[in-house]
N, C-alpha and C positions, 0 to 999 in steps of 0.2 A: 504494500500500500504506500503511495507517495506520501511524503511528510505533510502533515496538517490537512489531509483530505478526510473528511468525515466518513466513517463506515456505517453511519446510522442515519439514513435519509428519513426514516420514519420511526418514531419511538412510541411504543405502546405501554400501557399500564400493566405492571406485573403484580399479581396478587400478593406476593411476599414483601413488596416494598410499601413504605408509607406514602401518603399523599404528598408530604413535603419533599421526599426524595423524587417522586414523580414530577412535581413542579420544577424541581431543580434540574432534572435530566432534560425536561422539555426546553430548558433555556439554552441548551447546546446550540451553538451557531452552525447552521447548515447553509453554507454560502458558496457561490462559485469562486469568489476571490479567496486567496489564502488568508486564514485568520492571522491576526497580529499577535505577537508574543513579546512580553516584556520580562527581562531578567532583572530582579530586584536584589541589590547588594547593600544591605545596611553595614556601615563601616565606622569604626572608631580606632584610630591609630593603626592602620593596616598598610602603611607605606611600603613595607618590604614584600607584601604578597599581592596587593590589589591589582597590580599591573598584569601579573601572570594569570590571575583569576579572570580578569576581563578578556584577555587573549584566548584563554581556554574556552570560555563561553562563546566568544566570537567564532571560533572554529566549529564548536558543536552546533550552534544556532546562528548561521551567518545572516539570516534575515531578521533576527530579533533586535529590539532596542534594549540597550543595557543602561540601567539607571543605578548610580551610586549616590546614596544619601550619606553625607559626611556629618557625623554626630559630634561636632565640636572637637575634631582631632587636633592634636598639638603638633603633629608631624605633617608631612607633605602628601597625605592620603589623597586629598582633593586634586592637587596638582598632577600627581601620577595618574589618577583616574582620567582626568581630562586629556592628558598626553596619549592615553591609550584609546581614546575615542568614545568614552562613556558620557552619558548625560549626568552631570553632577549637580546636586542640590545640597543645601545646608539645612540640617534640622537642629534648631537651637535648643530644644528641650532634651535634656540628657536622658538616655535610656532607649533600649532597642524597641520597646513597645511604642514609644512616641514616634520612632522612625517608621515602623511598620504602619502605624495609623496614617501618617502623612502619605506614605507611598500608596496605600489603598485608596486614599481620597484623591490624590493628585493624578495618578497614572491610569490611563485608559488603554485597555488591551482586551483581546479575547481570551488569552491564556497568560498565566504568570508563573515564572519560576523564581523561587526565593532561595538564596544561599548566603552563607557567610563569606566575608572577604578575606578569610584567613587561610585559604587553600587547603582546607581539610576535606573537601568534598570533590568528587570526580565530575567535572563539568561535562565530560563526554557522555554521561548518562542522562543529561537533561531531556533529550528526546524520548528516552525510555519512560521518564516520569510524565511527559506530556501525552504519550499515546493513549492511556486510559481516559484522559480528559477529552481528547479529540474524538475518540470513539463513543463518547457519551456514557462511559461506565463509571465515572467518578466525578466528584466536585472538588475533592482534595486528594492528592497523591502524596504519600509520606515516604521519604527515603529512609528505609529502616537500616540503621547501623549495627543493631544488636544481634539480629538473628544469625548472621554469618560469623560472628565472633571477632570481627576486625576491630570493633571499638574496644573490646576487652584487651586485645593485643596491643593496640596503638596508644590508647589513652594511658598517660602516666600518672594521672590523678585518681587514685583508687577510690576515694570517697565519691567521686563523680559517678562511677559505675554503680556503687551501692545506692546513691540517691536516685539514679535513673530507675533502678529496679523497684525501689520503694514507691516512687511516684507512679510508675506504670501499674503496679499491683493495686494501689489504692484507687486509681481511676477505673481500672477494669472491674474492680469489685463494686464501686459506686454506680457505674453505668452499664454493668453486665456486658462488657465488651471484651475484645481480645486484641487490643492494639499492642504491637510489639515495641514500638519506639515513640514515646510520647513527646520527647524533648529534642528531637532532631531539628536542625536548622535548614535542612535541604527538603523543600516541598514544592509542589506545583498546585495551582488552583485554576479553576475556570472563573470567568468574569462574574457569573452569578454568585459564587461564594464570596468573592472579594468585595463586591458592591453591596452585599447584605450582611457583612461581618462588622459589628460594632466593637472596635478594639478599645478595651478599657485598661489594659495593662500598661505599665510604664517601663518595665525592664525586661530581663531575660525570661520572665514568666510568660511572655507572649506565646511561646510554643505550646505551653500547657493550655493557655486560653483558647488557642486555635483548635486544639484537639477536643477539648470539652465542648466548645461551641458546636463543632461538627457532630459530635456524639449526641448532645442534648437535642439538637434540632434535626437529627437523622439525615444529615447530608451523606451522600455516598462517599465512602473512604476506601482507598486502595493503598496497600503497602508494597513497596518493592525493595528487596534487599540491595544495599549498596555498600561498596567498600568505604572504609574510613581511614584516614591517615592523620597522624598527629601534626601539630603545627611545625612548620620548618624552623630551623635555627634562626634566631633573631626575632621571631614573632612571639608575642606574649599574650596569654589569655587574660581576658578582662573579667572572667567569672570568679566570683567569690563563693567558695563551696558552702560555707555556713550561711552567709548573708543571703545569697541568691536562692539557696535551698530553702531557707525559711520563707522567702517571698513566694516560691513556687507552692509550698504546702499551704500557705495562707491564701493563695489564689484559689486552690482547690476547695478550701473551706468556704470561702466567700461565694464561689460559684455554686457549691452544693446548697448553701443557704438560699441563694437567689433562685435556683432552678428546681431544687428538691426540698422545699421547706418542711414538708411532712416528715421526711427522713431526718433532716437536721434537728428540728424542734422535737420530733418524736423521740429521738435518741436522748436528748436532754430530759424530756419528760420521764422516760424510763429510769434514767439515772437518779433524778430527784425523787421519783416515786420509790425506788428501791432503798435509797438513803433514808427516806422518811419512814419506811417500814422497819428498817433496822434500828433506827433511833427510837421509834415509837413502840416497838415490841415490848421492852421492859416495863414502861409505865402501864401499858394495857394489861400485861400479865399480872403486874402488881395490883391493879384495880380489881381484877377478877378474884384474886386471892384474898385481899384484905379490905376491899371496898374503899380503899383510900390510896391517894397518889402522893408519894414523897418526892418522886423524880420529876418535879414540875418543870425545870429547864428543858429536860429531854422531851417532855410532852409538848412544850411550846415550840421547840425546834422541829419536832416531827410534824406538827401542824403546819408550820411554815414551809417545810420541804414538800409536803403533799400538795399544798396550795400552789407552790411554784410548779410542781409537776402538772397540775391541771391547767395552769396558765400557759405553759409551754405547749401542751397538747392543743389548746384552743388557738394559739398563735399558728401552729402548724396547719390546722384545719382551715383557718381563715386565709392564710397566705397561699396555701395550695390551690384554693379556689381562684384567688387573684392571678396566680401564675398560670393556671389553666386558661383563663380568659386572655391573658397576655399572649400565650402561645397561639391561641386562635387568631388574635389580631395580627400577630407576626406572620402567620401563614397566609392570611388574607393580603397583607402587604406584599409578600413574596409573589403571590399570584398577580397582583397589580403590576409588579415590576417585571414580570416575565416578558411581556411584549417589547418594552424598550430595550431590554438586555439582549434580545434576539438581533437587534440592529438590522 
């Protein structure tokens, strides 16, 4: 099949897919002219690698537009990117999430490939990531570094591998999914996903947010194993294992609260309820035995804990209804946006 030629001239609804996934698939551009592709490279102090990354993507996708967003670099990242023919913009708000938000808003294309500017991803596989999008089989394609073991071999920061595993397992449990690599920076998107993705993250937790958004709203996801290589000599990672790891976990908690309030508040309700039962059991037993309560503080604490449990449950019930209505409104908005995004 020639590059960027759609293999799906007609898309039908499949019983196994959600209405949202169907609406998203219907937004695949079926056009006689070749679809446009944008390569997105968020950068911060990547002077030593960004030139090679741009050249590699130019060879892999000769017709694509390459965009470098310089996130307040103190080296010559922007100058090098310009010299290698990329479109360079400055993002003044510090953090990868801010950069991705600006890119999604500013850049118009039919398909998007996003990678880091540190030369850790194989640009020659960009077309492989694009194929499921062009064929209408996915809205987001994830470059999976973990399944083939190259990340474990190449990554020199052991806690990063442990953090990846913990975050992946937590998300897969919460969303009943089987995503292999939640935090990879090498991804591809169709226009429908990009233009309906409200980026709220500010930093490196953006990858986690992209994955959760796709899972929560049942966008079609495909994973493709890719090789990973560690940063070359002279290139320094900007990730802080503890600080950024904490932000990623906090992002998961916040998105669970926002999208799964019954699960979030229900968990607290159960914990407060169990604590109330444990604290309240001795005063209750004492009352049945002596018809008198001497453990008054425990009785008061137990009453407060049980009341908190009831309040948490009510919050979960009310907010789950609101979230359900919000999801319905979001789906309706997606349906309205379908025709303009067909272009």
